[in-house]
C-alpha positions in Angstrom: -67.9 -5.0 -35.9 -65.7 -6.6 -33.2 -62.1 -5.7 -33.2 -59.4 -8.3 -33.9 -57.6 -10.2 -31.2 -54.9 -7.5 -31.1 -57.6 -4.8 -31.0 -57.0 -3.6 -34.5 -59.9 -3.0 -36.9 -60.0 -5.1 -40.1 -61.6 -2.7 -42.6 -62.0 -5.5 -45.0 -64.7 -7.0 -42.8 -67.0 -3.9 -43.0 -68.8 -5.3 -46.0 -72.3 -6.0 -44.8 -74.5 -5.7 -47.9 -77.4 -4.2 -45.9 -75.3 -1.4 -44.5 -76.1 2.0 -46.0 -72.8 3.5 -44.7 -69.8 2.8 -42.6 -68.6 4.7 -39.5 -65.0 4.3 -38.4 -63.4 6.0 -35.4 -59.7 6.8 -36.2 -57.9 6.6 -33.9 -60.1 4.2 -32.0 -61.5 4.8 -28.5 -60.8 3.4 -26.0 -57.8 1.5 -27.6 -56.1 4.5 -29.1 -55.0 2.5 -32.2 -54.9 4.4 -35.4 -55.4 3.3 -39.0 -52.7 4.6 -41.4 -53.9 7.0 -44.1 -52.9 4.8 -47.0 -55.0 1.9 -45.6 -57.9 4.2 -45.0 -57.8 5.6 -48.6 -57.7 2.1 -50.0 -60.9 1.3 -48.1 -62.7 4.5 -49.1 -61.8 4.0 -52.8 -63.2 0.5 -52.7 -66.6 1.6 -51.3 -69.6 3.1 -53.0 -71.3 3.7 -49.7 -70.8 6.7 -47.5 -67.8 6.3 -45.3 -67.8 8.5 -42.1 -64.5 8.8 -40.4 -64.6 10.2 -36.9 -61.3 11.9 -36.3 -61.8 13.2 -32.7 -58.3 12.1 -31.7 -56.6 12.8 -35.0 -54.6 15.9 -33.7 -52.4 13.3 -31.9 -52.0 10.9 -34.8 -51.6 13.3 -37.8 -52.9 11.1 -40.6 -56.2 12.8 -41.3 -58.3 11.8 -44.3 -59.7 15.4 -44.6 -57.8 16.1 -47.8 -59.3 13.0 -49.4 -62.8 14.6 -49.3 -61.7 16.5 -52.5 -61.1 13.1 -54.2 -63.9 10.9 -52.9 -67.5 12.1 -52.9 -68.5 9.3 -50.5 -66.2 10.4 -47.7 -67.3 12.5 -44.7 -64.8 13.4 -42.1 -66.1 14.6 -38.7 -63.9 16.5 -36.2 -64.2 18.1 -32.8 -62.7 21.0 -30.9 -63.0 19.0 -27.6 -59.6 17.1 -27.8 -56.8 18.7 -29.7 -58.0 22.2 -29.1 -59.0 21.6 -25.4 -62.4 23.2 -26.0 -64.7 20.5 -24.8 -67.0 23.0 -23.0 -67.8 24.6 -26.3 -69.5 21.4 -27.6 -68.4 22.2 -31.1 -67.7 19.9 -34.0 -67.7 20.1 -37.8 -67.9 17.9 -40.9 -65.8 18.0 -44.1 -67.1 16.4 -47.3 -68.7 16.7 -50.7 -71.3 19.4 -51.2 -74.0 16.7 -51.6 -73.2 15.2 -48.2 -73.0 18.6 -46.5 -76.3 19.6 -48.1 -77.9 16.5 -46.5 -76.5 17.5 -43.1 -77.8 21.1 -43.5 -81.3 19.9 -44.2 -81.6 17.9 -41.0 -79.2 19.4 -38.4 -81.5 22.1 -37.0 -84.0 19.3 -36.0 -81.5 17.0 -34.4 -78.5 19.1 -33.3 -78.5 19.4 -29.5 -75.6 21.8 -29.5 -76.1 24.6 -32.0 -73.0 26.7 -32.7 -73.6 30.3 -31.7 -71.5 33.4 -32.5 -69.4 33.2 -29.4 -68.5 29.6 -30.1 -67.7 30.4 -33.7 -65.4 33.2 -32.6 -63.6 31.1 -30.0 -63.1 28.2 -32.4 -62.0 30.4 -35.3 -59.4 32.0 -33.0 -58.2 28.5 -32.0 -57.8 27.4 -35.6 -55.8 30.6 -36.4 -53.2 29.9 -33.7 -51.6 27.0 -35.5 -48.2 27.3 -33.9 -49.5 27.1 -30.3 -51.6 24.1 -30.9 -48.9 22.3 -32.9 -46.6 22.8 -30.0 -49.1 21.6 -27.4 -50.2 18.6 -29.4 -46.5 17.7 -30.0 -46.0 17.8 -26.2 -48.9 15.4 -25.7 -47.4 13.0 -28.2 -44.0 13.2 -26.6 -45.4 12.6 -23.1 -47.6 9.8 -24.4 -44.5 7.9 -25.7 -42.6 8.6 -22.4 -45.6 7.3 -20.4 -45.9 4.2 -22.6 -42.3 3.4 -22.1 -42.5 3.9 -18.3 -45.6 1.8 -18.0 -43.9 -1.1 -20.0 -41.0 -0.9 -17.5 -43.5 -1.5 -14.7 -44.9 -4.7 -16.3 -47.7 -3.2 -18.4 -48.8 -4.2 -21.9 -49.6 -0.9 -23.6 -51.4 -0.8 -27.0 -49.9 1.5 -29.6 -51.7 4.8 -29.2 -52.5 7.6 -31.7 -54.6 9.4 -29.1 -54.1 11.5 -26.0 -54.4 8.5 -23.8 -52.9 5.0 -23.5 -54.8 1.7 -23.0 -52.8 -0.6 -20.7 -53.0 -3.8 -18.7 -50.7 -5.1 -16.0 -49.1 -8.6 -16.0 -50.2 -9.4 -12.4 -52.8 -6.9 -11.4 -56.3 -6.7 -12.8 -57.7 -3.5 -14.3 -60.0 -3.0 -11.3 -57.1 -3.4 -8.9 -55.0 -0.8 -10.8 -58.0 1.6 -10.9 -58.7 1.2 -7.2 -55.1 1.4 -6.2 -54.6 4.7 -8.1 -57.8 6.1 -6.9 -56.9 5.5 -3.3 -53.7 7.6 -4.0 -55.6 10.5 -5.6 -55.1 9.5 -9.3 -58.1 8.8 -11.5 -58.0 6.7 -14.6 -60.8 5.0 -16.6 -61.7 1.3 -16.1 -64.4 -0.4 -18.2 -65.9 -3.6 -16.7 -66.7 -5.0 -20.2 -65.8 -8.2 -22.0 -62.3 -8.3 -23.5 -61.2 -5.0 -22.0 -61.8 -5.4 -18.3 -58.1 -6.1 -17.7 -57.2 -2.6 -19.2 -57.2 0.9 -17.9 -57.5 4.0 -20.1 -54.9 6.5 -18.9 -55.1 10.1 -20.1 -51.8 11.7 -21.0 -51.3 14.7 -18.7 -48.5 17.2 -18.2 -45.0 15.9 -17.4 -45.7 16.5 -13.6 -49.1 14.9 -13.8 -47.6 11.8 -15.5 -44.8 11.7 -12.9 -47.5 11.8 -10.2 -49.3 8.9 -11.9 -46.1 6.8 -12.1 -45.2 7.6 -8.5 -48.7 6.4 -7.4 -48.3 3.3 -9.5 -44.9 2.5 -7.9 -46.4 3.0 -4.4 -49.2 0.6 -5.3 -47.2 -2.0 -7.1 
């Protein structure tokens, strides 16, 4: 389903009669825009189909629908350790949902899962989950730097979409997305540029540490 002109997702349009289920990424990639929990619950409650919510970037938005799985049997929430826990190399994710949905996953996952979760992976991820204070601190730091980066980019003539992720999606008033990408790359800073309709003017910029973000801004100033 195409996003709206402002890159938000109108959940009310996900009503195709032939669809057996609905998949929603929240927050969205590559825009970073999140859907508030109240809006998501209203949509889930109105559906009798399976609603799968991909919450890969939810650690930076803090409006997870996971608790709603106790209330709605048609909801499946999928998560990953790759983003908020910085464990992308582990290739580990998990699903939360009603016993019937989880049972369906159990019956087919050994045939289709390319990344089985071994004992070492389980031990590492369990340790990560147990250290709640550390990850809360680090994710709060990402959120803080994201908002600082967004404000600094706007000062430099960028339009920056509201982000609930660990990146921002931004376009410049005078320079194209490809020009920004090339200008930064020439100065040793890598961002993402997608040569696709509607988003080719934008660059997706990962939120780094304070010093990394400062280096990005300095490279932008030198280019601009």
